[in-house]
Residue frames as a rotation matrix with the C-alpha (Angstrom) as fourth column:
MET 1
0.587 0.810 0.000 0.00
0.810 -0.587 0.000 0.00
0.000 0.000 -1.000 0.00
LEU 2
-0.582 -0.745 0.325 1.30
0.775 -0.630 -0.057 3.41
0.247 0.218 0.944 -1.01
ALA 3
0.571 0.754 -0.325 0.26
0.811 -0.579 0.084 6.80
-0.125 -0.311 -0.942 0.34
ILE 4
-0.410 -0.599 0.688 1.13
0.540 -0.767 -0.346 10.45
0.735 0.230 0.638 -0.13
ILE 5
0.360 0.489 -0.794 0.87
0.933 -0.210 0.293 12.43
-0.024 -0.846 -0.532 3.10
LYS 6
0.171 -0.251 0.953 1.19
0.221 -0.933 -0.285 16.12
0.960 0.259 -0.103 3.89
THR 7
0.729 0.004 -0.684 2.99
0.682 -0.086 0.726 17.39
-0.056 -0.996 -0.066 6.99
GLY 8
0.055 -0.739 -0.671 5.02
0.522 -0.551 0.651 20.48
-0.851 -0.386 0.355 7.74
GLY 9
0.422 0.197 -0.885 4.00
-0.482 -0.778 -0.403 22.09
-0.767 0.597 -0.234 4.45
LYS 10
-0.517 -0.632 -0.577 5.62
-0.847 0.279 0.453 19.29
-0.125 0.723 -0.680 2.42
GLN 11
0.675 0.729 -0.113 4.38
-0.736 0.656 -0.169 16.09
-0.049 0.198 0.979 0.80
TYR 12
-0.466 -0.827 0.315 5.95
-0.813 0.540 0.217 12.65
-0.350 -0.155 -0.924 1.29
LYS 13
0.325 0.465 -0.823 5.43
-0.710 0.695 0.112 9.35
0.624 0.548 0.557 -0.57
VAL 14
-0.463 -0.452 0.762 5.38
-0.873 0.380 -0.305 6.57
-0.152 -0.807 -0.571 2.04
SER 15
0.300 0.535 -0.790 4.65
-0.393 0.824 0.409 2.88
0.869 0.187 0.457 2.44
GLU 16
0.969 0.132 0.208 4.86
-0.242 0.342 0.908 0.57
0.048 -0.930 0.363 5.45
GLY 17
0.624 -0.779 -0.054 8.37
0.734 0.562 0.382 0.23
-0.267 -0.278 0.923 6.87
ASP 18
0.266 -0.522 0.811 9.69
0.558 -0.603 -0.571 3.49
0.786 0.604 0.130 5.37
LYS 19
0.110 -0.302 -0.947 11.75
0.876 -0.420 0.235 5.88
-0.469 -0.856 0.219 7.47
ILE 20
0.253 0.048 0.966 11.29
0.685 -0.714 -0.144 9.56
0.683 0.699 -0.214 6.64
LYS 21
-0.614 -0.437 -0.657 12.62
0.753 -0.573 -0.324 12.81
-0.235 -0.694 0.681 8.06
VAL 22
0.209 0.787 0.581 9.94
0.766 -0.501 0.403 15.47
0.608 0.361 -0.707 8.49
GLU 23
-0.210 -0.173 0.962 9.69
-0.300 -0.925 -0.231 18.90
0.931 -0.337 0.142 10.11
LYS 24
-0.948 -0.296 0.118 9.76
-0.186 0.214 -0.959 18.78
0.258 -0.931 -0.258 13.92
LEU 25
0.047 0.960 -0.276 6.80
-0.039 0.278 0.960 16.93
0.998 -0.035 0.051 15.47
GLU 26
-0.067 0.015 0.998 5.72
-0.962 -0.265 -0.061 17.11
0.264 -0.964 0.033 19.09
GLY 27
0.926 0.370 -0.079 6.31
-0.325 0.884 0.337 13.90
0.195 -0.286 0.938 21.04
GLU 28
0.207 -0.865 0.457 9.07
-0.802 0.118 0.586 11.81
-0.561 -0.488 -0.669 22.55
GLU 29
-0.572 -0.498 -0.652 11.03
-0.776 0.587 0.232 8.90
0.267 0.639 -0.722 21.09
GLY 30
-0.977 0.212 -0.033 8.85
0.214 0.959 -0.187 5.82
-0.008 -0.190 -0.982 20.76
ALA 31
-0.390 0.883 -0.262 5.59
-0.159 -0.345 -0.925 7.82
-0.907 -0.319 0.275 20.73
LYS 32
-0.333 0.387 0.860 3.01
0.876 0.465 0.130 7.08
-0.350 0.796 -0.493 18.05
VAL 33
-0.610 0.146 -0.779 2.06
-0.270 -0.962 0.031 9.76
-0.746 0.229 0.626 15.56
GLU 34
-0.050 0.701 0.712 -0.89
0.753 0.494 -0.434 9.86
-0.656 0.514 -0.553 13.17
PHE 35
-0.907 -0.201 -0.371 -0.98
-0.109 -0.737 0.667 11.65
-0.408 0.645 0.646 9.81
SER 36
-0.105 0.965 0.240 -4.59
0.452 0.261 -0.853 12.38
-0.886 0.019 -0.463 8.86
GLU 37
0.389 0.184 -0.903 -3.84
-0.594 -0.699 -0.399 14.56
-0.704 0.691 -0.162 5.82
VAL 38
-0.361 -0.415 0.835 -3.65
0.314 0.789 0.528 11.79
-0.878 0.453 -0.155 3.20
LEU 39
-0.164 0.226 -0.960 -3.71
-0.722 -0.690 -0.039 13.03
-0.672 0.687 0.277 -0.40
PHE 40
0.101 0.099 -0.990 -3.39
-0.856 0.515 -0.036 9.68
0.507 0.851 0.137 -2.22
LEU 41
-0.161 -0.113 0.981 -3.92
-0.685 0.728 -0.028 6.07
-0.711 -0.676 -0.194 -1.18
GLY 42
0.656 0.454 -0.603 -3.46
-0.755 0.406 -0.515 3.07
0.011 0.793 0.609 -3.44
ASP 43
-0.163 -0.679 0.715 -1.93
-0.289 0.726 0.624 -0.22
-0.943 -0.105 -0.315 -4.47
GLU 44
-0.953 -0.304 0.007 -1.93
-0.092 0.309 0.947 -2.35
-0.290 0.901 -0.322 -7.62
LYS 45
-0.598 0.778 0.193 -5.70
0.797 0.553 0.242 -3.00
0.082 0.299 -0.951 -7.47
ASP 46
0.498 0.865 -0.063 -7.33
0.854 -0.477 0.210 0.11
0.151 -0.159 -0.976 -6.02
VAL 47
-0.695 -0.683 0.226 -6.48
0.648 -0.731 -0.214 3.83
0.312 -0.002 0.950 -6.17
LYS 48
0.509 0.809 -0.295 -8.08
0.861 -0.475 0.181 6.65
0.006 -0.346 -0.938 -4.18
VAL 49
-0.614 -0.634 0.471 -7.21
0.638 -0.749 -0.177 10.26
0.465 0.192 0.864 -4.97
GLY 50
-0.174 0.530 -0.830 -8.40
0.848 -0.348 -0.399 12.94
-0.500 -0.774 -0.389 -2.58
ALA 51
-0.192 0.167 0.967 -10.04
0.659 -0.708 0.253 16.21
0.727 0.686 0.026 -3.47
PRO 52
0.300 -0.945 -0.131 -7.97
-0.770 -0.159 -0.618 17.48
0.564 0.286 -0.775 -1.64
LEU 53
-0.574 -0.525 0.628 -7.93
-0.808 0.486 -0.332 14.75
-0.131 -0.698 -0.704 1.07
VAL 54
-0.479 0.390 -0.787 -8.97
-0.084 0.871 0.483 11.09
0.874 0.297 -0.384 1.10
THR 55
0.113 0.609 0.785 -11.80
-0.886 -0.296 0.357 10.81
0.450 -0.736 0.505 3.64
GLY 56
0.898 0.334 0.287 -11.28
-0.440 0.714 0.544 8.29
-0.023 -0.615 0.788 6.44
ALA 57
0.629 -0.728 -0.271 -7.70
0.407 0.606 -0.683 7.47
0.662 0.320 0.678 5.48
LYS 58
0.815 -0.456 0.357 -4.81
-0.576 -0.581 0.575 7.77
-0.055 -0.674 -0.736 7.91
VAL 59
0.372 -0.807 -0.458 -1.16
0.086 0.522 -0.849 6.82
0.924 0.277 0.263 8.18
GLU 60
0.985 -0.044 0.164 0.39
-0.167 -0.062 0.984 5.83
-0.033 -0.997 -0.068 11.50
GLY 61
0.331 -0.936 -0.120 4.03
0.040 0.141 -0.989 5.99
0.943 0.322 0.084 12.48
LYS 62
0.792 -0.202 -0.576 6.47
0.608 0.187 0.771 5.84
-0.048 -0.961 0.271 15.37
ILE 63
0.825 -0.529 0.198 8.93
-0.490 -0.845 -0.215 8.60
0.281 0.080 -0.956 16.29
LEU 64
0.614 -0.693 -0.378 12.49
0.626 0.719 -0.301 7.27
0.480 -0.052 0.875 16.21
LYS 65
-0.179 -0.687 -0.704 14.47
0.912 -0.385 0.143 10.41
-0.369 -0.617 0.696 17.06
THR 66
0.927 0.347 0.145 14.52
0.375 -0.884 -0.281 14.20
0.031 0.314 -0.949 16.85
ALA 67
0.013 -0.978 -0.208 17.75
0.761 -0.125 0.636 15.86
-0.649 -0.166 0.743 15.71
GLN 68
0.385 0.029 -0.922 19.06
-0.343 -0.923 -0.172 18.79
-0.857 0.383 -0.346 13.74
GLY 69
0.873 -0.016 0.487 19.68
0.442 0.448 -0.777 18.50
-0.206 0.894 0.398 10.02
LYS 70
-0.096 -0.947 0.306 22.68
0.995 -0.083 0.053 19.69
-0.025 0.309 0.951 8.01
LYS 71
-0.115 -0.033 -0.993 23.64
0.341 -0.940 -0.008 23.36
-0.933 -0.339 0.120 8.10
VAL 72
0.337 0.265 0.904 22.34
0.933 -0.219 -0.284 25.53
0.123 0.939 -0.321 5.29
THR 73
-0.349 -0.541 -0.765 24.30
0.599 -0.757 0.262 28.75
-0.721 -0.367 0.588 4.72
GLY 74
0.509 0.500 0.701 23.36
0.850 -0.421 -0.317 31.94
0.136 0.757 -0.639 2.96
ILE 75
-0.629 -0.735 -0.254 24.74
0.739 -0.667 0.097 35.40
-0.241 -0.126 0.962 2.29
LYS 76
0.700 0.704 -0.123 23.12
0.639 -0.694 -0.332 38.83
-0.319 0.154 -0.935 2.37
PHE 77
-0.457 -0.888 0.051 24.91
0.780 -0.372 0.504 41.36
-0.429 0.269 0.862 0.20
LYS 78
0.769 0.613 -0.182 24.23
0.447 -0.720 -0.531 44.95
-0.456 0.327 -0.827 -0.84
ALA 79
0.165 -0.731 0.662 26.36
0.955 -0.050 -0.292 46.38
0.246 0.680 0.690 -3.63
LYS 80
-0.208 -0.424 0.881 28.32
0.359 -0.871 -0.335 49.60
0.910 0.247 0.333 -3.06
LYS 81
0.589 0.502 0.633 27.29
-0.398 -0.501 0.768 49.75
0.703 -0.705 -0.096 0.63
ARG 82
-0.518 -0.855 0.034 30.07
-0.550 0.303 -0.779 47.63
0.655 -0.422 -0.626 2.23
TYR 83
0.021 0.630 0.776 27.40
-0.943 0.270 -0.193 45.29
-0.331 -0.728 0.600 3.59
LYS 84
-0.097 -0.040 -0.994 27.90
-0.505 0.863 0.015 41.52
0.857 0.504 -0.104 3.62
VAL 85
-0.107 0.144 0.984 26.50
-0.955 0.262 -0.143 39.07
-0.278 -0.954 0.110 6.17
LYS 86
-0.504 -0.064 -0.861 26.91
-0.389 0.907 0.161 35.31
0.771 0.416 -0.482 6.17
PHE 87
-0.117 0.538 0.835 24.36
-0.979 0.081 -0.189 33.26
-0.169 -0.839 0.517 8.11
GLY 88
-0.816 -0.132 -0.563 23.60
-0.261 0.953 0.153 29.62
0.517 0.272 -0.812 8.80
HIS 89
-0.001 0.878 0.478 20.57
-1.000 0.003 -0.007 27.60
-0.007 -0.478 0.878 9.89
ARG 90
-0.942 -0.194 -0.274 20.05
-0.193 0.981 -0.030 24.04
0.275 0.025 -0.961 11.11
GLN 91
-0.077 0.997 0.025 16.44
-0.807 -0.078 0.586 22.82
0.586 0.025 0.810 10.91
THR 92
-0.598 -0.006 0.802 15.14
-0.631 0.620 -0.466 20.48
-0.495 -0.784 -0.374 13.61
LEU 93
-0.242 0.449 -0.860 13.92
-0.758 0.466 0.456 17.24
0.605 0.763 0.228 11.99
THR 94
0.007 0.317 0.948 12.02
-0.778 0.597 -0.194 14.25
-0.628 -0.737 0.251 13.34
GLU 95
-0.757 -0.266 -0.597 12.71
-0.588 0.675 0.445 10.77
0.285 0.688 -0.667 11.98
VAL 96
0.028 0.884 0.466 9.51
-0.843 0.272 -0.464 8.71
-0.537 -0.380 0.753 11.71
GLU 97
-0.978 -0.206 0.031 9.07
-0.164 0.856 0.491 5.04
-0.128 0.475 -0.871 10.82
ILE 98
-0.244 0.935 -0.257 5.77
-0.938 -0.161 0.306 4.33
0.244 0.316 0.917 9.06
THR 99
-0.832 -0.061 0.551 3.96
-0.340 0.841 -0.421 1.42
-0.438 -0.538 -0.720 10.75
LYS 100
-0.323 0.806 0.495 0.50
0.664 0.566 -0.488 1.37
-0.674 0.171 -0.718 9.16
VAL 101
-0.904 0.117 -0.411 -0.96
-0.364 -0.714 0.598 2.73
-0.224 0.690 0.688 5.91
GLY 102
-0.724 0.690 -0.032 -4.67
0.473 0.529 0.705 2.58
0.503 0.495 -0.709 5.20
LYS 103
-0.016 0.846 0.533 -8.07
-0.224 -0.522 0.823 3.24
0.974 -0.107 0.198 6.75
């Protein structure tokens, strides 16, 4: 069974047993999390496409860990003003293992 879920403003293609890194979710390690915003649900025999969401469908997962991702750097620069600033950011991510896909 395959599903496309929406969380943290992004969409992820998941199936049972997948491990994904999503924007920070509330909860401790080992806690169960439920994704109710399912956009697509299907397998080889049956396909359900939401408009925009599939009614009654949900995806369950288990939080494995919460950690910071890789550093992303950027530069602000204004020409002819002697202004240059370099900055960095590390986003907090939660790793989730998908345990159940379906209704």
